[in-house]
C-alpha positions as CSV (number, residue, x, y, z in Angstrom):
1,M,90.8,-189.4,182.4
2,E,88.7,-188.8,179.3
3,S,86.1,-191.3,178.0
4,T,85.2,-191.3,174.4
5,A,82.7,-194.2,174.6
6,P,79.1,-193.1,174.9
7,M,77.4,-193.9,178.3
8,P,73.6,-193.5,177.7
9,G,71.3,-192.8,180.6
10,T,68.1,-191.1,181.5
11,V,67.7,-188.3,184.1
12,E,64.4,-186.8,185.1
13,F,64.2,-183.4,186.8
14,M,61.0,-182.3,188.7
15,G,60.1,-179.0,190.1
16,L,62.7,-177.1,188.1
17,P,61.9,-173.7,186.5
18,T,61.8,-173.7,182.7
19,G,64.5,-172.0,180.7
20,P,68.3,-172.2,180.4
21,A,70.1,-174.6,182.7
22,T,73.5,-176.1,183.3
23,L,73.8,-179.9,183.7
24,T,76.9,-181.0,185.7
25,I,78.1,-184.6,186.1
26,C,80.9,-185.7,188.5
27,A,82.7,-189.0,188.7
28,Y,83.9,-190.1,192.1
29,A,86.1,-192.9,193.3
30,Q,83.2,-194.6,195.2
31,R,79.8,-195.6,193.9
32,D,78.1,-193.7,196.6
33,G,79.6,-190.4,195.4
34,L,82.2,-190.2,198.1
35,G,85.9,-190.2,197.9
36,S,88.1,-188.3,195.5
37,L,86.7,-186.5,192.5
38,L,88.1,-188.1,189.4
39,A,86.3,-186.4,186.5
40,E,83.6,-183.9,185.8
41,G,81.8,-182.4,182.8
42,E,79.0,-180.0,182.2
43,S,76.6,-179.0,179.4
44,L,74.1,-176.2,178.7
45,L,70.4,-177.1,178.0
46,S,67.0,-175.6,177.9
47,L,64.2,-177.0,180.1
48,A,60.6,-177.1,179.1
49,P,57.6,-178.9,180.6
50,G,57.1,-182.4,179.1
51,V,60.1,-182.0,176.7
52,H,62.9,-184.5,176.6
53,S,66.4,-183.2,175.8
54,N,69.3,-185.2,174.5
55,V,72.5,-184.0,176.1
56,T,76.1,-185.1,175.3
57,L,78.6,-184.6,178.1
58,T,82.4,-185.1,178.0
59,L,84.0,-186.0,181.3
60,I,87.5,-184.5,181.8
61,G,89.8,-185.9,184.4
62,V,90.5,-183.8,187.4
63,P,94.2,-183.4,188.0
64,D,95.7,-184.4,191.3
65,A,99.4,-184.6,190.5
66,I,102.0,-183.8,187.7
67,T,105.4,-185.0,186.9
68,V,107.9,-183.3,184.6
69,N,111.0,-184.5,182.7
70,A,113.1,-183.8,179.6
71,T,114.7,-185.9,176.8
72,T,118.1,-185.3,178.5
73,A,119.4,-184.5,181.9
74,A,122.2,-182.1,180.8
75,L,122.7,-179.7,177.9
76,V,125.5,-177.6,176.5
77,A,124.7,-173.9,175.9
78,G,122.8,-173.5,172.6
79,E,121.3,-177.0,172.7
80,T,117.6,-177.7,173.1
81,A,115.4,-180.4,174.7
82,Q,111.7,-181.1,174.7
83,C,110.1,-181.2,178.2
84,V,107.2,-183.5,178.9
85,A,104.5,-183.1,181.6
86,T,102.4,-186.1,182.7
87,V,99.2,-185.4,184.7
88,Y,97.5,-188.0,187.0
89,D,94.2,-188.2,188.8
90,A,93.7,-189.2,192.4
91,L,93.9,-192.9,191.5
92,E,97.3,-192.3,189.7
93,A,95.7,-192.8,186.3
94,I,97.2,-190.7,183.5
95,I,94.9,-187.8,182.4
96,V,95.0,-186.3,178.9
97,L,94.2,-182.6,179.2
98,P,93.2,-180.3,176.4
99,S,96.0,-178.5,174.5
100,G,97.3,-175.4,176.4
101,S,96.4,-176.7,179.8
102,I,100.0,-176.6,181.0
103,E,101.9,-173.5,181.8
104,W,105.8,-173.7,181.5
105,S,108.4,-171.6,183.3
106,V,112.2,-171.9,184.1
107,T,114.5,-170.1,186.5
108,P,117.0,-168.6,186.3
109,S,116.7,-167.3,182.7
110,T,120.4,-166.8,182.5
111,V,120.8,-170.6,182.4
112,A,117.8,-171.6,180.3
113,T,114.6,-170.5,178.6
114,I,111.4,-172.4,177.7
115,T,108.5,-171.9,175.4
116,Q,104.8,-172.6,176.3
117,E,105.2,-175.8,174.2
118,G,107.8,-177.0,176.6
119,L,110.9,-176.6,174.3
120,L,113.9,-175.9,176.6
121,T,116.9,-174.0,175.4
122,A,120.2,-173.9,177.3
123,V,121.7,-170.4,177.6
124,G,124.6,-170.4,180.0
125,E,126.4,-172.9,182.3
126,G,124.7,-173.7,185.6
127,Q,121.5,-175.4,187.0
128,A,118.0,-174.4,186.0
129,T,114.6,-175.5,187.5
130,V,111.9,-176.2,185.0
131,I,108.3,-175.9,186.3
132,A,105.1,-177.2,184.8
133,R,101.8,-176.1,186.3
134,V,98.2,-177.1,185.4
135,K,96.5,-173.9,184.4
136,D,94.1,-172.3,186.9
137,T,95.3,-174.7,189.7
138,T,98.0,-175.0,192.2
139,I,99.1,-178.4,190.9
140,S,102.7,-178.2,189.7
141,G,105.8,-180.3,189.2
142,S,109.5,-179.5,188.5
143,F,112.9,-180.9,187.7
144,V,116.4,-179.6,187.6
145,I,118.5,-179.6,184.4
146,D,122.3,-179.0,184.2
147,V,123.8,-176.8,181.5
148,V,127.4,-177.9,181.3
149,P,130.5,-176.8,179.5
150,P,131.2,-178.4,176.1
151,A,133.4,-181.5,176.1
152,M,137.0,-180.4,176.3
153,V,138.4,-180.3,172.8
154,P,141.4,-182.7,173.0
155,T,144.9,-181.8,171.7
156,P,145.1,-182.9,168.1
157,S,147.5,-185.6,167.0
158,V,149.1,-186.3,163.6
159,A,148.6,-189.9,162.6
160,P,149.9,-192.1,161.2
161,M,153.3,-190.6,161.7
162,A,154.8,-192.2,158.6
163,D,152.5,-190.1,156.4
164,A,154.4,-187.0,157.3
165,W,156.8,-187.5,154.5
166,L,158.0,-185.8,151.4
167,L,157.0,-188.0,148.5
168,G,158.5,-187.8,145.1
169,E,156.7,-187.4,141.8
170,P,154.3,-188.9,140.6
171,Y,152.9,-189.1,144.1
172,G,153.1,-185.5,145.2
173,A,154.7,-184.1,148.3
174,V,153.9,-183.9,152.1
175,H,150.8,-185.7,153.2
176,L,149.7,-185.3,156.8
177,S,146.7,-187.1,158.3
178,W,145.0,-187.0,161.7
179,P,141.9,-188.2,163.5
180,V,138.6,-186.6,162.4
181,P,138.2,-183.4,164.4
182,P,135.5,-183.6,167.1
183,T,132.2,-181.7,166.9
184,G,132.6,-178.0,167.2
185,V,136.0,-177.7,165.4
186,I,135.6,-175.3,162.5
187,A,139.2,-175.0,161.2
188,V,142.5,-176.8,161.3
189,L,145.8,-174.9,161.5
190,V,149.1,-176.4,160.3
191,Y,152.5,-175.4,161.7
192,R,156.1,-176.4,161.0
193,S,158.2,-177.4,164.0
194,T,160.7,-174.7,163.0
195,N,158.2,-172.0,163.9
196,P,155.2,-173.4,166.0
197,S,153.9,-169.9,166.7
198,A,153.0,-169.0,163.1
199,P,150.8,-171.3,161.0
200,I,151.7,-172.2,157.4
201,A,148.1,-173.2,156.4
202,I,144.5,-173.0,157.6
203,L,142.0,-175.6,156.5
204,E,138.3,-176.2,156.9
205,P,137.6,-179.2,159.1
206,S,139.2,-182.3,157.5
207,H,141.5,-185.1,158.5
208,N,144.3,-184.8,156.0
209,W,146.6,-182.2,154.3
210,F,148.3,-182.8,151.0
211,V,150.7,-180.3,149.6
212,D,151.8,-180.7,146.0
213,S,155.4,-180.3,144.9
214,A,154.8,-176.9,143.3
215,N,154.2,-175.4,146.7
216,L,157.0,-177.2,148.4
217,Y,159.5,-176.3,145.7
218,P,158.3,-173.0,144.4
219,T,160.1,-171.2,141.6
220,G,159.5,-167.6,140.7
221,N,156.4,-165.9,142.2
222,V,154.9,-168.9,143.9
223,L,155.7,-168.3,147.6
224,E,152.3,-168.6,149.2
225,N,150.8,-166.0,151.5
226,T,147.3,-166.7,152.8
227,T,145.0,-164.3,154.7
228,A,142.1,-166.1,156.3
229,T,138.9,-164.9,158.2
230,V,136.8,-167.3,160.1
231,S,133.6,-166.1,161.9
232,M,130.9,-167.8,163.9
233,D,127.4,-166.9,165.1
234,T,127.8,-166.6,168.9
235,T,124.2,-167.5,169.5
236,T,124.2,-170.8,167.6
237,G,127.9,-171.7,167.4
238,V,127.5,-172.2,163.6
239,K,130.3,-171.1,161.3
240,T,129.2,-168.2,159.2
241,I,132.3,-167.2,157.2
242,F,135.4,-169.1,156.1
243,D,137.2,-166.9,153.6
244,T,140.7,-167.1,152.4
245,S,142.7,-165.0,149.9
246,I,146.0,-166.3,148.5
247,T,148.8,-164.2,147.0
248,Y,152.0,-165.5,145.5
249,E,155.2,-163.5,145.8
250,S,158.9,-164.0,145.3
251,T,160.3,-161.9,148.2
252,L,158.3,-163.0,151.2
253,A,160.2,-163.1,154.5
254,N,159.8,-165.9,157.0
255,L,156.7,-165.1,159.2
256,M,158.3,-165.6,162.7
257,D,155.6,-163.9,164.7
258,P,151.9,-165.0,164.8
259,Q,149.9,-162.4,162.8
260,Q,146.5,-163.1,164.1
261,T,143.6,-161.7,166.1
262,L,141.1,-164.0,167.9
263,T,137.9,-162.5,169.3
264,D,134.8,-164.2,170.6
265,D,133.4,-164.7,167.1
266,T,136.2,-164.1,164.5
267,L,139.7,-165.3,163.8
268,Q,141.9,-163.3,161.4
269,I,145.2,-164.8,160.6
270,T,148.1,-164.7,158.1
271,C,149.6,-168.0,157.0
272,R,152.8,-168.2,155.0
273,R,154.2,-171.3,153.3
274,M,157.9,-170.7,152.6
275,Q,160.2,-172.4,150.1
276,L,162.1,-175.3,151.7
277,T,165.9,-175.4,151.4
278,P,167.6,-178.5,150.0
279,G,168.1,-181.2,152.6
280,F,165.9,-179.3,155.1
281,K,164.4,-181.5,157.8
282,T,161.2,-180.5,159.7
283,A,158.1,-181.8,161.4
284,Y,154.5,-180.6,161.6
285,H,152.0,-179.6,164.3
286,L,148.3,-179.0,164.3
287,R,145.9,-176.8,166.3
288,W,142.1,-176.8,166.1
289,L,139.9,-173.7,166.1
290,Y,136.7,-174.6,167.9
291,N,133.7,-173.0,169.5
292,G,133.0,-173.4,173.2
293,A,130.2,-172.3,175.5
294,L,130.9,-169.4,177.8
295,T,130.9,-169.9,181.5
296,V,128.2,-168.2,183.6
297,A,130.6,-165.5,184.7
298,E,131.6,-164.9,181.1
299,F,128.0,-164.8,180.0
300,S,127.2,-161.9,182.3
301,R,129.6,-159.7,180.3
302,A,129.5,-161.3,176.9
303,T,127.2,-160.7,174.0
304,G,126.8,-164.3,173.0
305,V,126.8,-167.8,174.4
306,Y,129.7,-169.2,172.3
307,A,133.3,-168.1,171.7
308,L,136.0,-169.2,169.3
309,R,139.0,-170.8,171.0
310,L,142.3,-172.4,169.9
311,S,143.3,-175.9,171.1
312,S,146.7,-176.7,172.4
313,L,149.5,-177.4,169.8
314,S,149.7,-181.1,168.8
315,P,152.9,-183.1,169.4
316,A,155.2,-183.0,166.4
317,S,154.8,-185.4,163.5
318,Q,157.7,-187.5,162.3
319,A,160.4,-185.1,160.9
320,V,160.7,-185.3,157.2
321,T,163.6,-184.7,154.9
322,N,162.7,-182.4,152.0
323,L,165.0,-183.2,149.1
324,M,165.2,-180.9,146.1
325,P,164.8,-182.6,142.7
326,P,168.1,-183.5,141.1
327,V,169.4,-181.1,138.4
328,L,170.2,-183.0,135.2
329,V,173.8,-182.5,133.7
330,A,174.1,-184.8,130.7
331,P,173.1,-185.5,128.0
332,D,171.5,-182.3,126.9
333,D,167.8,-182.3,126.0
334,G,167.5,-183.8,122.5
335,V,170.9,-185.5,122.5
336,L,171.2,-189.3,122.2
337,P,173.7,-190.6,124.8
338,L,176.0,-192.7,122.7
339,D,178.0,-193.7,125.7
340,S,174.7,-194.9,127.4
341,T,175.5,-192.7,130.5
342,Y,173.1,-190.3,132.2
343,Q,174.2,-187.8,134.8
344,C,172.8,-185.4,137.4
345,A,174.2,-183.2,140.1
346,T,174.1,-184.6,143.6
347,T,171.2,-183.4,145.8
348,P,172.0,-182.4,149.4
349,G,170.6,-184.9,151.9
350,A,170.2,-187.7,149.3
351,D,172.3,-190.9,149.4
352,S,170.7,-192.8,146.5
353,Y,169.9,-192.0,142.9
354,T,167.9,-193.6,140.2
355,L,167.5,-193.4,136.4
356,Q,164.2,-194.0,134.6
357,I,163.9,-194.4,130.8
358,S,160.6,-194.8,129.0
359,N,158.9,-194.3,125.7
360,D,156.0,-192.8,127.6
361,P,156.4,-189.3,129.3
362,S,154.3,-190.5,132.3
363,F,156.9,-193.2,133.0
364,P,154.5,-196.1,133.8
365,P,156.3,-198.7,135.9
366,A,155.3,-201.6,133.6
367,T,157.2,-200.3,130.6
368,S,160.0,-198.2,132.2
369,L,163.6,-199.2,132.5
370,H,165.0,-198.5,135.9
371,S,168.5,-198.5,137.4
372,E,169.8,-197.4,140.8
373,M,173.1,-196.4,142.5
374,T,173.8,-195.6,146.1
375,V,177.1,-193.7,145.8
376,A,177.6,-190.4,144.1
377,M,181.1,-189.4,143.0
378,E,182.6,-185.9,143.0
379,G,179.3,-184.0,143.2
380,S,177.5,-185.9,140.5
381,A,175.7,-189.1,140.0
382,A,176.2,-191.0,136.7
383,I,174.1,-194.1,135.8
384,T,174.4,-196.3,132.7
385,I,171.7,-198.2,130.9
386,P,173.1,-199.7,127.6
387,L,171.3,-198.7,124.4
388,A,170.9,-202.4,123.6
389,N,168.5,-202.6,126.6
390,L,166.3,-199.9,125.0
391,I,166.3,-201.8,121.7
392,A,165.3,-205.0,123.5
393,Q,162.6,-203.2,125.5
394,Y,161.0,-201.1,122.7
395,G,162.0,-202.7,119.4
396,M,162.9,-199.3,117.8
397,T,161.7,-200.3,114.3
398,T,160.9,-196.6,113.7
399,D,162.3,-193.4,115.1
400,T,161.2,-193.5,118.7
401,P,160.9,-190.6,121.2
402,I,162.7,-191.7,124.5
403,F,162.1,-189.9,127.8
404,W,164.5,-190.0,130.8
405,R,164.8,-188.5,134.2
406,M,166.7,-189.1,137.4
407,G,165.6,-189.3,141.0
408,A,167.1,-188.9,144.5
409,R,166.1,-190.2,148.0
410,K,167.4,-190.7,151.5
411,T,167.5,-194.4,152.2
412,T,168.4,-194.2,155.9
413,E,164.8,-193.1,156.8
414,P,161.8,-195.5,156.7
415,L,159.7,-195.4,153.5
416,P,156.2,-193.8,153.9
417,A,153.3,-196.2,154.1
418,T,151.4,-194.2,151.5
419,V,153.7,-195.3,148.6
420,A,152.5,-198.5,147.1
421,N,154.9,-198.9,144.2
422,P,158.5,-199.7,145.3
423,N,159.9,-198.3,142.1
424,Y,158.9,-194.9,143.2
425,A,159.1,-195.2,147.0
426,G,160.5,-191.9,148.4
427,W,162.0,-190.7,145.1
428,V,162.1,-187.0,144.2
429,Y,162.4,-186.8,140.5
430,S,164.0,-184.3,138.2
431,E,162.4,-182.8,135.1
432,A,162.3,-185.1,132.1
433,R,164.4,-184.8,129.0
434,T,163.9,-186.5,125.7
435,Y,165.7,-187.6,122.5
436,I,164.9,-189.5,119.4
437,F,166.2,-193.0,119.1
438,P,166.6,-193.7,115.3
439,A,165.0,-196.7,113.8
440,V,167.1,-199.8,114.2
441,T,168.1,-201.6,110.9
442,S,168.5,-205.3,110.6
443,A,172.2,-204.9,110.2
444,F,172.5,-202.9,113.4
445,S,170.4,-205.4,115.2
446,R,172.7,-208.2,114.2
């Protein structure tokens, strides 16, 4: 108990020698000076005959008990908590002591450490006893805190399943999504179901993966080979390095064995995304690379308090059919199809074909002509859109560039939810060809 309000009074001393003196005042629980000592204070003064001295005394509460607690009852290794000591006098009133009056300690030090400001740091799994003692007294208090393993990182899942689909241009290719990784995950690894032991991609923490068609259908030197290094500070659990280097080659073999090393603080791994063959059907899996606190037994022989670990392999996503873009047959680029027929070679795995014609090379749905067939004859698909339809659509009052392309899809599988425009749902499109439609004269139009 500390009083800041002045309490004036007059004290006369008789028969005391002159010179330096110490004035001590004590406050007791009873008016007669009996009972528990609650507070005391002292001041130095100089005594002289007939001289009055003004003295200011500060009464400081006398500790009788102390309680200790923290902002949490459990920590994971590497986390911190502020400890608080509350001091009481004999009447159980709270006492505010001067700064530095509390001494802090914790045992064992392999589980936790503490500063003299009461900041507790968890080190290894187990229980630790935190002790606060009023300096220069035997008055102390304590509490027990648990240092627990980190929450188990769950097995990832791929969701929604319908997003695991090969999408045709202009929407891209495979799009996987999954729940946001939990705290502690520092990388996401992607696997194909055909080889769940060797990843095809490693990503910084995210909740989706989008692969454009250039990487799914590589031509020339675009087979992707990624070497990744991920490192972590084992004292804090914070990622320190995420470095990838990508090379593109034309002769990469399938990576059937996992080429990786995983130590306490570093993962080095090779990821290889191979070309897909026409009509190939596959699904995808995920793993999370995460940090986890070491157990007490591990701590005794490890250099840090965190370690990198790999989660279990996720269940497979919905299998997807990867169709190759159709190869155009006729007409040749730059040739006007006088018979109004456009033709492509059949695509393995596809059972439906479409033709798009537009005066815009981006084929906007609002201005494109569209026709579809579901049966391909003798290795090719031929679709007709009469030239008169083009005249009706675009006018053709001047020489007009016309663009056309053909698409393929597999209609027996559900359409992906990510495709909003039904004109493009699930289509894998060929390259575009073009020709010049000559200006239409009035005689021709009649």
